[in-house]
C-alpha positions in Angstrom: -48.6 163.5 -82.2 -47.7 160.0 -81.2 -50.5 157.3 -81.2 -50.1 156.8 -77.4 -50.7 160.5 -76.8 -53.9 160.4 -78.9 -55.1 157.5 -76.9 -54.5 159.3 -73.6 -56.2 162.5 -74.8 -59.3 160.6 -76.0 -59.5 158.8 -72.6 -59.2 162.1 -70.8 -61.9 163.6 -72.9 -64.2 160.7 -72.2 -63.6 161.0 -68.5 -64.2 164.8 -68.5 -67.4 164.4 -70.5 -68.7 161.7 -68.1 -67.9 163.9 -65.1 -69.7 166.9 -66.6 -72.7 164.8 -67.4 -72.9 163.4 -63.9 -72.6 166.9 -62.4 -75.5 168.2 -64.6 -77.6 165.2 -63.8 -76.9 165.6 -60.0 -78.0 169.2 -60.1 -81.0 168.4 -62.2 -82.0 165.6 -59.8 -81.7 167.9 -56.9 -83.7 170.6 -58.8 -86.4 168.1 -59.6 -86.6 167.1 -55.9 -87.0 170.7 -54.8 -89.7 171.3 -57.4 -91.6 168.2 -56.2 -91.4 169.3 -52.5 -91.8 173.1 -52.9 -95.5 173.1 -52.3 -95.2 171.3 -48.9 -91.7 172.4 -47.6 -90.1 175.8 -47.3 -87.6 176.4 -50.0 -84.9 177.3 -47.5 -85.0 173.8 -46.1 -84.8 172.1 -49.5 -81.3 173.3 -50.2 -80.2 170.1 -48.4 -81.0 168.2 -51.7 -78.3 170.2 -53.5 -75.9 169.4 -50.6 -76.6 165.7 -51.3 -75.8 166.3 -55.0 -72.5 168.0 -54.0 -71.6 165.2 -51.7 -72.3 162.6 -54.3 -70.1 164.3 -56.9 -67.4 164.9 -54.3 -67.3 161.2 -53.3 -67.2 160.1 -56.9 -65.0 162.6 -58.7 -63.2 164.6 -56.0 -62.8 168.2 -54.8 -62.9 170.4 -58.0 -66.0 168.8 -59.6 -67.7 169.1 -56.2 -66.9 172.8 -56.1 -68.3 173.3 -59.5 -71.4 171.3 -58.6 -71.8 173.5 -55.5 -71.7 176.7 -57.5 -74.1 175.3 -60.0 -76.4 174.2 -57.2 -76.5 177.6 -55.5 -77.0 179.4 -58.8 -79.8 177.1 -59.8 -81.5 177.3 -56.3 -81.1 181.1 -56.3 -82.4 181.6 -59.8 -85.4 179.2 -59.7 -86.6 179.2 -56.1 -85.3 182.1 -54.0 -87.1 185.4 -54.3 -86.7 187.4 -56.4 -87.0 184.5 -58.7 -85.3 184.2 -62.1 -82.6 186.7 -61.0 -79.1 185.9 -59.8 -79.3 188.1 -56.7 -78.8 187.3 -53.0 -81.4 189.1 -51.1 -81.0 187.4 -47.7 -78.0 186.6 -45.6 -79.3 183.0 -45.3 -78.7 182.5 -49.0 -75.1 183.5 -48.5 -74.7 181.1 -45.6 -76.3 178.3 -47.7 -73.7 179.0 -50.5 -70.9 178.9 -48.0 -72.1 175.7 -46.5 -72.3 174.0 -49.9 -68.8 175.2 -50.8 -67.3 174.0 -47.5 -69.1 170.7 -47.8 -67.7 170.4 -51.3 -64.2 171.1 -50.2 -64.2 168.9 -47.1 -66.0 165.9 -48.6 -64.0 166.2 -51.8 -60.8 166.2 -50.0 -61.8 163.3 -47.8 -63.0 161.4 -50.8 -59.8 162.1 -52.7 -57.7 160.8 -49.7 -59.9 157.7 -49.5 -59.5 157.0 -53.2 -55.8 157.5 -53.0 -55.5 155.0 -50.2 -57.8 152.6 -51.9 -55.7 152.9 -55.1 -52.5 152.4 -53.1 -54.0 149.3 -51.4 -55.1 147.9 -54.7 -51.7 148.7 -56.2 -49.9 146.9 -53.3 -52.3 143.9 -53.6 -51.7 143.8 -57.3 -47.9 144.1 -56.8 -48.0 141.3 -54.2 -50.1 139.1 -56.6 -47.6 139.8 -59.4 -44.6 139.0 -57.2 -46.3 135.8 -56.0 -47.0 134.8 -59.6 -43.4 135.5 -60.6 -42.0 133.7 -57.6 -44.1 130.7 -58.4 -42.9 130.6 -61.9 -39.2 131.0 -60.8 -39.7 128.1 -58.3 -41.1 125.9 -61.1 -38.2 126.8 -63.3 -35.7 126.1 -60.5 -37.3 122.7 -59.9 -37.0 121.9 -63.6 -33.3 122.8 -63.5 -32.7 120.5 -60.5 -34.0 117.6 -62.7 -30.4 117.4 -64.1 -31.3 117.5 -67.8 -28.9 119.0 -70.4 -28.9 122.8 -70.8 -30.8 122.6 -74.1 -33.6 120.5 -72.5 -33.6 122.9 -69.5 -33.9 126.0 -71.7 -36.8 124.3 -73.6 -38.5 123.5 -70.2 -38.0 127.2 -69.1 -39.6 128.4 -72.3 -42.6 126.1 -72.0 -43.2 127.1 -68.4 -42.9 130.8 -69.1 -45.4 130.5 -72.0 -47.9 128.7 -69.8 -47.5 131.2 -66.9 -47.6 134.4 -69.0 -50.4 133.4 -71.4 -48.1 133.7 -74.4 -48.7 131.5 -77.4 -45.1 130.5 -77.4 -41.9 131.3 -75.5 -38.3 130.2 -75.8 -34.9 130.9 -74.2 -31.8 131.0 -76.3 -28.1 131.6 -75.6 -26.7 134.0 -78.2 -24.6 137.2 -78.3 -27.2 139.2 -80.1 -31.0 138.9 -80.1 -32.7 137.1 -83.0 -36.4 137.3 -82.4 -38.7 135.6 -84.9 -41.8 137.1 -86.5 -44.3 138.4 -83.9 -41.8 137.9 -81.1 -40.4 140.3 -78.5 -36.8 139.8 -77.1 -36.0 140.4 -73.4 -32.4 140.1 -72.2 -31.7 137.8 -69.3 -28.3 139.2 -68.4 -26.8 135.9 -67.5 -23.2 136.1 -66.3 -22.1 132.9 -68.0 -23.1 134.3 -71.5 -25.7 136.3 -73.3 -29.2 134.8 -73.0 -32.5 136.0 -74.4 -36.1 135.3 -73.6 -38.4 135.4 -76.6 -42.1 135.8 -76.2 -45.0 136.0 -78.7 -46.6 139.5 -78.7 -49.9 138.1 -77.3 -48.2 137.8 -73.8 -50.6 138.8 -71.0 -48.0 140.1 -68.6 -46.8 143.7 -68.6 -43.3 144.5 -69.8 -42.2 145.6 -66.3 -43.2 142.2 -64.9 -41.5 140.3 -67.7 -38.3 142.3 -67.1 -38.4 141.5 -63.4 -38.9 137.8 -64.3 -36.0 138.0 -66.8 -33.6 139.0 -64.0 -34.4 135.9 -62.0 -34.4 133.6 -65.1 -30.9 134.9 -66.0 -29.6 133.8 -62.6 -31.2 130.4 -63.1 -29.7 130.1 -66.6 -26.3 130.8 -65.0 -26.9 127.9 -62.6 -27.9 125.5 -65.4 -24.9 126.4 -67.6 -22.5 126.2 -64.7 -23.9 122.9 -63.5 -23.4 121.4 -67.0 -19.8 122.7 -67.0 -19.1 121.2 -63.7 -20.7 117.9 -64.8 -18.6 117.9 -68.0 -15.4 118.6 -66.0 -16.3 115.9 -63.5 -17.0 113.4 -66.4 -13.7 114.4 -68.0 -11.8 113.9 -64.7 -13.5 110.6 -64.2 -12.7 109.5 -67.7 -9.1 110.6 -67.2 -8.9 108.7 -63.9 -10.3 105.6 -65.5 -8.0 105.9 -68.4 -5.1 106.2 -66.0 -6.2 103.1 -64.1 -6.6 101.2 -67.3 -3.2 102.3 -68.6 -1.6 101.2 -65.3 -3.5 97.9 -65.4 -2.4 97.3 -69.0 1.2 98.1 -68.2 0.9 95.6 -65.3 -0.6 93.0 -67.6 2.2 93.5 -70.1 4.9 93.5 -67.5 3.6 90.6 -65.5 0.9 88.5 -67.2 2.7 88.6 -70.6 6.2 88.2 -69.1 5.3 85.1 -67.2 4.3 82.9 -70.1 7.0 84.4 -72.3 9.6 83.6 -69.7 8.3 80.0 -69.4 8.3 79.6 -73.2 11.8 81.0 -73.6 13.1 78.9 -70.8 11.6 75.7 -72.2 12.9 76.6 -75.7 16.4 77.1 -74.3 16.3 73.8 -72.5 15.2 72.0 -75.7 18.1 73.6 -77.5 20.8 72.1 -75.3 19.4 68.5 -75.4 17.2 66.7 -72.9 15.8 63.3 -72.4 12.6 62.2 -74.1 10.6 62.6 -70.9 11.9 66.1 -70.3 11.3 67.0 -73.9 7.7 66.0 -73.7 7.3 67.9 -70.4 8.9 71.1 -71.9 6.7 70.8 -75.0 3.6 70.7 -72.7 4.9 73.8 -70.9 5.3 75.6 -74.2 1.8 74.6 -75.4 0.2 75.5 -72.1 1.9 78.9 -71.8 1.3 79.7 -75.5 -2.4 79.0 -74.9 -2.4 81.2 -71.8 -0.6 83.9 -73.8 -3.1 83.6 -76.7 -6.0 83.8 -74.3 -4.6 87.0 -72.7 -4.2 88.6 -76.1 -7.7 87.6 -77.1 -9.0 89.0 -73.8 -7.2 92.3 -74.4 -8.6 92.5 -77.9 -12.1 91.7 -76.8 -11.9 94.3 -74.0 -10.6 96.9 -76.5 -13.6 96.2 -78.8 -16.0 96.5 -75.8 -14.6 99.7 -74.5 -14.7 101.3 -78.0 -18.3 100.1 -78.7 -17.2 97.9 -81.6 -18.6 94.6 -80.3 -21.1 94.4 -83.2 -23.1 91.2 -82.2 -24.5 89.1 -85.0 -27.9 88.8 -83.5 -30.1 85.8 -84.4 -32.5 83.5 -82.6 -30.5 81.7 -80.0 -31.4 78.7 -77.8 -29.8 79.4 -74.4 -30.0 75.7 -73.5 -27.8 74.7 -76.4 -25.4 77.6 -75.8 -24.9 76.8 -72.1 -24.6 73.1 -72.8 -21.9 73.8 -75.5 -20.0 76.1 -73.0 -20.1 73.4 -70.3 -18.9 70.7 -72.7 -16.0 72.9 -73.9 -14.8 73.7 -70.4 -12.7 70.6 -70.5 -12.7 70.2 -66.7 -13.4 67.1 -64.7 -15.2 69.0 -62.0 -18.8 67.9 -61.6 -21.4 70.2 -63.2 -25.1 69.9 -62.2 -27.0 70.9 -65.4 -30.5 71.8 -64.3 -31.5 74.3 -67.0 -35.0 73.8 -68.2 -35.1 72.7 -71.9 -38.2 74.8 -72.7 -36.6 78.3 -72.2 -37.8 80.9 -74.8 -35.4 81.7 -77.6 -33.6 85.1 -77.4 -32.2 87.4 -80.1 -28.4 87.4 -79.5 -25.0 86.4 -80.8 -24.6 82.7 -79.9 -20.8 82.8 -80.1 -20.5 85.8 -77.8 -22.9 84.2 -75.3 -21.0 80.9 -75.4 -17.9 82.9 -74.5 -19.7 84.5 -71.6 -21.0 81.2 -70.2 -17.6 79.4 -70.7 -16.0 82.1 -68.7 -18.6 81.9 -65.9 -18.4 78.1 -65.7 -14.6 78.1 -65.7 -14.6 80.6 -62.9 -17.2 78.7 -60.9 -15.1 75.5 -61.2 -12.0 77.4 -60.2 -13.5 78.7 -57.0 -15.6 75.7 -56.0 -14.4 73.2 -53.4 -13.3 69.8 -54.7 -16.3 67.6 -55.3 -18.8 70.4 -54.9 -20.7 70.6 -58.2 -21.2 73.8 -60.1 -25.0 74.2 -60.6 -26.5 75.8 -63.7 -30.2 76.7 -63.4 -32.6 79.1 -65.1 -36.1 80.0 -66.0 -38.4 82.6 -67.5 -40.5 85.0 -65.5 -41.6 88.7 -65.4 -40.8 89.0 -69.2 -37.2 87.9 -68.9 -35.3 84.6 -69.4 -32.4 84.0 -67.1 -29.5 81.5 -66.7 -27.7 81.2 -63.3 -24.2 79.8 -62.8 -23.8 78.9 -59.1 -20.7 77.8 -57.2 -20.3 76.7 -53.6 -17.1 78.6 -53.0 -16.2 81.1 -50.2 -18.2 83.9 -51.8 -17.0 87.5 -52.5 -16.1 89.9 -49.7 -18.6 92.8 -49.5 -15.8 95.4 -50.1 -15.1 93.9 -53.6 -18.7 93.4 -54.9 -19.0 96.7 -56.6 -15.7 96.2 -58.4 -15.9 92.7 -59.8 -17.0 93.8 -63.2 -14.2 96.4 -63.6 -11.4 95.6 -66.0 -8.2 94.3 -64.5 -9.7 94.1 -61.0 -8.0 91.3 -59.0 -8.2 90.8 -55.3 -4.9 89.9 -53.8 -4.4 87.2 -51.3 -5.8 83.7 -51.3 -8.4 84.5 -48.6 -9.9 87.2 -50.7 -9.7 85.7 -54.2 -12.6 86.9 -56.2 -14.4 84.6 -58.7 -13.8 86.0 -62.2 -11.0 88.3 -61.1 -8.3 86.0 -62.2 -6.5 86.0 -58.9 -7.2 82.5 -57.9 -5.7 81.0 -61.1 -3.3 83.6 -62.4 -5.8 85.1 -64.8 -5.8 88.7 -66.2 -8.7 90.1 -64.3 -10.6 90.7 -67.6 -13.1 87.8 -67.5 -16.1 89.4 -65.8 -15.5 92.8 -67.6 -15.7 90.9 -70.9 -18.8 89.0 -69.8 -20.6 92.2 -68.9 -19.6 93.8 -72.1 -20.9 90.9 -74.3 -24.1 90.5 -72.3 -25.0 94.2 -72.4 -24.0 94.5 -76.1 -26.6 91.8 -76.8 -29.3 93.6 -74.8 -29.0 91.5 -71.6 -28.1 92.1 -68.0 -25.6 90.3 -65.7 -26.0 90.4 -61.9 -23.9 89.2 -59.0 -25.5 87.5 -56.0 -23.0 86.3 -53.4 -22.5 85.5 -49.7 -19.5 84.4 -47.8 -21.4 81.3 -46.6 -23.4 80.2 -49.6 -21.1 80.9 -52.6 -21.6 83.0 -55.6 -24.3 83.2 -58.3 -23.9 85.1 -61.6 -27.3 85.6 -63.3 -27.5 86.4 -67.0 -30.9 87.5 -68.3 -32.5 88.8 -71.5 -35.9 90.2 -72.3 -38.4 87.7 -73.8 -39.1 88.5 -77.4 -42.0 87.4 -79.5 -41.0 83.9 -80.5 -40.5 83.0 -84.2 -42.9 80.7 -86.0 -42.2 77.0 -85.1 -40.2 77.9 -82.0 -42.5 75.7 -79.8 -41.9 72.6 -82.1 -38.1 73.2 -81.9 -38.2 73.5 -78.1 -40.4 70.4 -77.8 -38.0 68.4 -79.9 -35.0 69.6 -77.8 -36.7 68.6 -74.6 
């Protein structure tokens, strides 16, 4: 015999024994009541006490125990109190009527009690089912909310497992994608039937929910797992498409740079070299040599920009971080600009030191200053300011040019971006001075590689400001003395 059958049989025996005991006690209580009232009340009227016993058993245990109680009651009443006593004989028709009344009461009340119990049980079952479904719906809603958070599938599966464990009372729970179940020790495996692949819910055996409720939950979880997996696939495809689009744009821009930006200086150099070869005057020779030097420098800068952008895009910038004085770096960048345009240097000398690559930052500020000069009106000074607040140290390069049109502001840091037309020239894009459109992309790459941030602030009426900021780090020993000496 199976263990489950033994358990059921023992439970039935306990219930049967309890029923029999209550039947005997009910008849005994009625008999005691008749004995107590026999001296003052006719025995024929005391049969109502046995009827009460029958009704009590009928309400509690149903029709058949009530019938047995009725028979026991009539036999007991007849044997002990109805003449001739101590004999199971029916001498009067009233005794027969009393027996019939008890039996009818037992049948009717037992049946009514059985119907009432069935309805109560159905109501309780429906209430329990509603509570279970509400509990399951709440858990599914929580899991759906977690999936909408947009985490990776692995993180979402972990979140699902944690929420299921919390809701079901299991010590641990996890969800895994695999073709075959692989439960651990003391775990049960429930299939989730996900369309996008086999998925399994593993629960520790101390789970409080019934198996049927867990299987209902698993059906809903399987659909949510489908959503999570499909969402990640769509995101991956979108990322791949975006990467392909950006690669295509970059390829087109590089081809343009090679075909236009490289061809122009090469053509100038070739033309100047050919002119030198046929013989020219001293003045013409000097002018041609200047052209060769200028275009060679332009060509070298373009090649350097392409190499820098390549390192930035591949993540190979590798800054040599050290304590860096932004005041000195910006001053050096301004001095090396070589322009005669006025520069208003208003950077506070007491700026905190930052951890960064000084050479890369000098390249950033040189580019920003050159662009500001390029797009500033003649005589309108480029202003360099800065300060430290809210845990960051910032340097601002401000020009008084025409500003950047709104439609271009989200694109200025993109590689090879250049706005065409003199009215729409974009500072840093290279359009205004025949540049490559790489300047701001390189600036952003170097700044972010050093842990900083570069932000554009512009207006068509007040010019353009590029703000470069870094988090303020704990200053090295002696930094205050150095800053004081610099000031």
